N, C-alpha and C positions, 0 to 999 in steps of 0.2 A: 209466399212463406217456402212454400212445400219443397223438396229434395226433389228431381226425378228419380233417382234413384228408388227410393223408397218404398216405388210403386213395384219393384220387379221382387221375381222370385228364383229362388235357387237352389237345389236339395239341400246344399253345405246349409245355407241359411233357413230352412224349413225345420231343418235336423235342431241348429241352434237355439230356432226360436221353440221347440216343444222340450229346450232343455232350460229357457230362461224364464220367459212369460207365463207356462202354463204352473207349474207348481203348485202354486197356494188354493187356484182355481179347482185344479185337476185332481188332487186330494181331499175334495169335502167330500167326497161321496162314503170315505172313510166313516164320519160321523152327523149328517146329515139326515140322514132317514131314521135317526137311532135319536134325533133330538126332535123329529118332528112326533114318535111314536111317544117316545117319551115310556113314565110307567102306566100308562093307560092301554085299557087291554084293545087288540087291533081290530077295528073297524074294516070295512068296507068301503066305505063311503070316504072315509079318512084316509085309508089307500089311494084311489085310483083318485081326492079331490087332491092332494099331497104332491103326488107325481103328474099331476096335469099343472099344478101350481109350477114346481121346479122349471118342469119343459117351459113356460111359458113366460120365467121371468130369464131364464137364460137367452130366451127369444127377443126378448123386448129389451133387457137390462142388457145383456154381454152382448148381443149380436147387434141391433139395431143400434143402441146407444153408444157401446165403445169402438165394436169393432166394424160398423159402417159410417156414424155420425162424428163421432169426436176423433179415430185418428186423423180425420183428415186437417184436425187441429193442431199440427207439428211446428215447432218452431227449427227452423230448419235441418228438420229430422229427429231433434231432439222429440218427448214427449215427457204424460205429469201436469199435476196440477200447479206445480210454480214457473214451468213453462209455459202453459196457459193462462199463467198469469201476468208474464214476462210478454208475451204479446198483447193482450188491454189494458195491461196497469196505466198509459200514458194515457189512456182516454175518460177516467173517472178515478177520482184517491180512495172512493169508497170500496171499491175492487179487492183491495188489501184485507179487507175482514173475511171473507170468504176464503181469501187465499192461505192467510193466516189459520181459520179454523179448520180449512182443508187439510193443510200440511200436517197441524198437531194432532188432528184427529189418526193422521195415516199412521204416523209416527207412535203414536199411543198404543193402536189395534194392533200393530204390527208386532207389540211384544206377547201378543198371544198367542199369535198367529204360531208358531214352531213351537211351544211347548204341547196346543191341544192339535195340531198334524203330528208331531214323533210320538204324543204317549196314546194318541187314535190308533196309530202302527203299530208299536208297544204291545198292547196293553190284547194286542191277537195271541199273543204267547201264553196267556191262560185259560186258552183253550186247550192249549199242549200242555202246560205245566200250571194249575190251578192255583198254589201257591206262591208261584215267583213273584220276587216285590221288582214292580217294573219300575216304579221313581227311580232308585239309585241309575236302572238302563238307562233311563228318557238323560236324569243329569249328568250323564258322562256323553252323550254321544251330545247334547247342546254345547259344554263344554269344551268336547273335542271343536266342535266345530265351530264356534267362535275362536279357540286359542286359531285354526289355520290361516283364517284371514290374512291374518300380517303377510303370508306368503302368498296371496294373490289366490284368485281361482282359474288362472291361466289352463292350468294342467288338469285340475279336477272335473275343469267347465267340459274339456272334453270328450267327458264320460255324458256330461247330462245326455245330450238330446239322447242316445242310445239309448240309455235307464226309463227316458221321459217314453220312449216308442215303442216298451216292450209294459211298461205300466198302462198305456191309454189302450195297448192291443189287451193286455189283461184285462182290463175294466171291461172292451166288449167281447170278449168270449165268457165269461163272466155272467153277466148280462143276457144274453143270447141262450146259453146254459140254462138260464129259470123261464123265459119265455115261453119258451119251445111248450111249456109244461103248462101256463096259463095264458096262453096270446092274448083272452081279453084283455087283458091290461093296455092296450096298445088305444080302447075308447078314450085312456084318458089323454091322449090326444087333443082329443075335444074341450077346449076353454069351459065347458059347460059344468064339469065335472070340481073345474077350480072356482067357479060360483059358485056351486053348491054348496060348499067346500067353507067358503068365507063368508056365507051369505046368510044358509042356512044349518049348517050343522053348529050345535053352540059351542060358542068359543072356538068358534073354524078364525075367526079374524086372526087372535093373538096367534097361531100356527105360522101368520107370515113372519115372526122374529127366527123364527126354525127354516122354514122354506129360505128365508136371505141366505142362509151360511152356502147355500148350492154358488152363492153370484161374490161370494165373497172377495175374491180374486179378479174382480173384472178391473179393478182400478189398476192391478200390475200390469193390466194388455195395455194400457197408453203409457204408460212410467217407464216401460221399459222399449221404447219405441225406436229410443236411438239406437239400442243391442243390433237390432232385427230385421227393421223397415216394416214398412204399411204391409207390404206383396205377401210375409213372408207372414207375418202373425194374419193376415185376413186367411189362408190358404192352408194354411196351419190348422185354424178355428175349425174348418168343413171337419175334419177329422177327430180335432178334440171333441167338440160339440156331440157328435157322433156317437164316438166313444163312451161321453159322460151319459148322455140322453138314453141307450139302449143300459145303460149298467144300473143309473135307476128304477129302470121300467124293469130291470131282471126282481132288485131287490122289491119293488112292488108287487111284484110277480110271488116270488117268497112269502113277502109279509100276506099276501091274498090268499096262500091256501093255509094261514096260521092264523084265519082271523078267529078273535074270541082265547086267544091266547094272551100273558105278556110277555115284551122282552125277557124281561127280569136280568138284565145286565149282558144280555148277548146283540151283538154286533150283527143287524142286517147282512153288511157289505163279508162278513167272515164268516156268514153261514149257508152265504152262494156259495161261498170253495168248495171242493172236493177235499176228503177229508186226506189223501194223498199230497195234496197243493198247500197244504196250510202253510209249511215250514217256509218252502219256497217265495210264498204269496206273500208273507209277512217281512219277508225278506226285503222282495220290491217293494211290500208296501213302505218299510222302511226307507230305504234310502228316495223313494219320491218325495216321502216326508221333509229327507233330508234336502233334498234338492229344493223345495218349495220353501223351508229355513234361509238359506242360502240365496236365493233369489229377492227373497224378504229383505235379509241382511243389506245385501250389495243395494237392492234399491233404495234403503235408507240412509245407509250413506251421500249415494248417489243428488238424495234429496238434500238432506243435510249442506252439503256443498253450494248446492242452486238457492239454499238462504242463505251463507253466506253472502254469497256474491251481491244478494238479494239486499243486505242488511237485516235479514229478520235475526238472524245468529249470530253468535261471537266467533270470529274468526280462529278455530281450534287448530289442530293441528293436521293437515291434511297428505298423505303417504300415495304415493304412484308404484303399488309394489310392480309393476313389468309397464312396459310402452303399447300394449294394446288398449286400446279406447275404449274408456268405457272402467278401467280397473284402477279402483280407488280402494282406498282405507282410510276411514278415519278411529283412531285409538280409544277416545272418548266415548264415542258415540256406541264404538263396538263393546266395550265392557258396560256402559251401564245398561244397552242392550241386555247383554249375558245376565246382568244382574237380575232385568226385570222377569228373564224369561226362568232363570231361577226361583225365584219370588215366587212367581204363578205359578209355578210344580209342585212350591210345598205350600203355598196357600190352598189350591182346589184338588193337588195330588190325584183325580180323576180327571178322565177329557171328558167325562160325559156331565162334571164340576165345569168343566172351561165352558161347553154351550152353552150353559145358562148365561154365561156372558158376552160372549164371541157375536162381534156383528154392533152391537149397536154405537160402538163411533164411527168405524167403516161409512156406516149409514149416511153419519155428517159430512162425511167427505165425498158419499156421491153426490150429495145436493146441491155442497158448498160449488162440484165441476160442472153441475147442471147450469148453474148463477153465471158461474164463467164463461161456459162455452155458448151460454144463449147471448151472453153482452159480446161473446166472441163474432156469433151470429149477425145478431144486427150491425156490429163496425164492420162488417165485410156485406154492408147493403144487402141481406138476404132479407126476403119479403117480408113484412114486421106480421104478418098474419104466421106465417110456418113457424118461424121465432117462437112467438106467443103461443100454439100448440106444441112445440115440443117442449117449450117450458110450463106448460100446466100438465101437459101428459105425463111429464115424467117429476116434476113433484109432487102431483099426485100417487103417484109409484111408489114413492121414496119416501114422503110423505106416510103413504101406507107405512110402511118397512119401519120408519124411525115410531112408530105410534106402536105397533108392536112391538119392538126390541125395546120399549122402553120398560117393560115387563120384567127386562132382566137387571133393570138398575139395583133393587134389594141383593142380586141372587149371583152379581159379582160384577154387574156393566156398569155397577159405581167408579169399579179397580181404572177401565178403560177410559171413562170421564173424567176423575181427579187427573192420571194423568196428562190426558189435552188438555184438561186446565192450565195446570202446570207449565207445559210448554207452549201455551198457545201465549198465555203470559209471559213467558221468557222471549216470544217473538215482539209482542205487542210491545213490552219496553224495550227493549235494544233497539227498535224502530225509532222509537220515541226521543231513545235516549239521542238518535244521531240525528233527530230532527233539531231538536235542543243542540246541540252543537253547533249546528250552525249558524245559528247565531251571531256565535263568538268570532265565527269565520271570517278575518275582513283582510281584502286583499286590496292592492295599491299595484300601481300603474308600473313594472318592471323597466319599463324603458327609461323614467324620470333617474333611476337606479343606477344607472348604466357606467355614465361620466363616474360615479364614484368607486363602483365596481373596478373602474380601469386602472383608477388613482392607486386602491388598495392594493391593485394586484401588482402595481409597478413601485409599490413604498418599501423599499429593503431597510425598512428602520423597523418594521411588524414584520417577525418571524412566520416562517412559510407553513403554513399549516397542510397543505397539499398542493402537489403539481395539479391534478383535477379535483375539483371538490362536488359530491354528488348532494341536494338536497331534492328529499321526497316531498311533492307539495299535491293538493289538493285542486290545485288551480287550474281548471280546464283551458280558459281561455288563453293564446299566446304569448299575451302581454300581458299577462296579469301574477302576480306571488301573493303569496302568505305576508301579510306586516310583521308576526313570528320568525320567518325567515330572515326578512333584512334587517331584525332586532338582532337575530342569532350571529349573523354576519360580522357587524357593522358594533357590536354594542355589549352582548353577553361576552363574548370574548373576540376580538377582530381575525377573522378568517382570512389571511389571504393566502390566493389559490392566484396560478395560473391562467386556469381555466373554471368556471363558474358553469354544473350543469343543472336544471330545474328537471325533476323527474317526473310526470303527472299518467297515472293510470285510471284510465277510463272503464269500467266495466258494462257491454254493451249487455242487449236482451238476447243475442242471437248468442249460440253456447260455443260456438269453434274460433270467432273469430280473433288472429293476431296479425291486428294491423298495426303501424306506427307513423308517427309523423315526427319533423325534426324540424326547427325554427329555429335561425341561426339568428340573434340579437344583435353582437358584434363579434364578428369576424374572431376567432381564435382567443374569445377574450366572456361570452354568455351566449347559451344554446339551450334551446328549451322543446323535452323533448316529453310526446305525448305514447304513450301504448293506449294502442283502444282492442281489449281483449278479453274474447267472450266471456260467459256465467260460469261456464267450465273449465276455463282454459289455468293452469295451477300457474302462480304469480313466481316465475322465479328471473327477477329483474335484476339479477346479477349475468346468467347468462342475455340475457336479450339483449340490457346496456351493450356487450363485448360483444355482439353482433352487430349492433347498432353502428358502435365507434368504428370498427373493422368496415362498414360498408363504406364510410363517411371519410377512411382514412383512403381509400380505393378512389375515392369520388374526386381527393382530392378535397375539401371542405372543412378538413380538420387536420393539424399537426399535432400528434398527441406526445410526440417526442420529450424526453425531461427537459424541465428548461435549467437543473445542475447543470453549471459549463462542464464538470469535468463528464458526469455520464450522455451530457449531449454529444460529447466528443467521439461518446462509445455507442452513439444512435441508440441507448436504453428507450423505450417506452415508461412514458413518469407514469410515478404512482395514484393511484383512484382512491377516495376514500367518500364515502356514505355518512351524509348526519341525517337520522332519522330524530325530530321532535316527536315527543310521546308526551300528551298532555296528564294535568292530574289535576284534579278539581280544589278552587282554591278557596283559601277558607275566607275570602270576601266577600264571596257570592251570597246573593240577597233575593232565594229564589222563594217560588209557593212551594207550603212540605211537599206536597205530591210531585213534583219536579226535583224537587230537593233525592225524594227516597229513588227517583227512576236513575237519577246519574249516579247514586252512592251505589245501587245495587249494577248499574252500568263501570263502574269503576274497580268495584268489587270482584267482577266475573271477568274484566279484563287483565286485573291482576294473577289473573290463575291460568290463563290463556294463550296464546303465540304473543309474543312482542312484534310490535310494526316491521323490525329488523327480519324475525325469521320467519312473520307474514309475507313480504314483498323475497323472500329467496337471497336476501343477500349475505355477504360474504359476512360470518363476524370478526375477522379478524381485522376486516377494515370499515367496519362500520362503528360511528360515534352517537350516542343516543343520548339526546339531551334532553331534560323537565323542563317541560313550561307550565304556567299555570293556566288553565281551564277558566276564565273568569266571563262566567256567562250573565249575570247582572249584579252589578255593584253592589253595594251594601250603601244605605244614606249615609251621606257627607257629616264623617264624625266633625263635630265644633269641640277644637282647644281652644283653652286661653294658660296664654305664658302667665309662666309667677316669677318673680324675681326676689 
């Protein structure tokens, strides 16, 4: 399933990867070491052990699991937990559960990433201006960031790579400036120090919850695979990891030289900066956190768009600000994220308080990715021994992180988990509602009705509804059509047309497929078209159908000239009219209470999101929306008695 070009690297691609991929993981040095030390006195074994834990976490979790292994599981060049789910979902229905949990926790934890990143950077201003109020600045930056989403990020994105190049270079230089004073810190490369911290230091195991902050952005490496390609990510990670590790070792060296002291609000990241560089350093850090936030917001848009195609999310409005691949704007998600971020800033106020809540949900995402990737390996006939080894090792590592992160639950971790539960419930109910709807969908043999369609087409006693009448259909088979469409044509209001078009849209598990299949069931009378579109393709059916019809005209497969005599003599193209059948829940249903609740929830959400016509990209001026009752389970037969 891999794209050949995804293994290639280029100078431009490496720069783009720096700007898009590594923002989240690249800004972790702002707060990770501060979170590990906390309010305790600095102890040498904690410093060496935590730096060792960070190095081996970045190595085992980010480098081995994500960069080396999971990046191999690309869906035609696209990555992310839902792209991985799309690769394996046909093999087992239960895989929907880890996909929903992983996607919901990723979205939920994303709400806390921009506030903690931007707050950590801006709070550095207190070193220069002790009484400055940082909350309004953070809210202002975040609000501006969400406002500019509507314009797309093409122009801003060009500056991302160079800024992040400077950021990582700054991390490297600052780290080197400290390890020169305490080179003994390099002992921390030895995993013995990590073991000593976790096994022998009182409460050392629970520090894993803070250590985990160094790798929270690892999932983004995989999610943004489609933007940069595997080769660019892997090569640029060598530079990024080097800079990160040296900076963490530099912070460790500074801490080792201040054993016995307490941080008392000081941030090791800013303490290793020379005074003359503080203001420029804070500016660079703030820009880096904005870029990290931007990458996360864009990733959320992509995740939601994938969830929509996989029937895991309501069909909300999607906007494509530019023609650039991957450029997407989802207004509803944008403002929900903004509200969540502002709420986090106002609730926690300080980045140090956010650290206590950050990471719990993303641990669950990583565990779900491990489960899905293990199944991916199994499906691809990898030896069971290796599949088992991968699963055991990474479930043990991530299970340990999860256990340690559970300490964060009462300190704010509950916020991201509650959000994740709400999102997961929405996804699960939306998927369940679509399954329930399938009970209703009754298909009939289209060929059986072709003589009647031809007869209606020639019956001048019936007013003509349109020259070309187009129905959106859920029937994938060429010889089938929904019973409701037949009812709409012949009974609801007889709809005479010269040519009946039935259009079906199939969403594939591949991201950018754009194929179509034409089946002429009756020449110049009944035509069935199946569009086969990737799960990341915007459904512009109006435009797609126009292109298909033009191709058919060029191939002399259809005559679209108006059948009205006066217009036909002028060679005028006939009018096209679309009919979209929108369902509503019938009062005749007799469903179990839980299914009734799911369906009422489904239609309540559907009433405030895109209509079917908007979703398919149809021109409103030529669309007729018909309401049809959704009768899933009829009530028991009513016995009535006639009286005189």
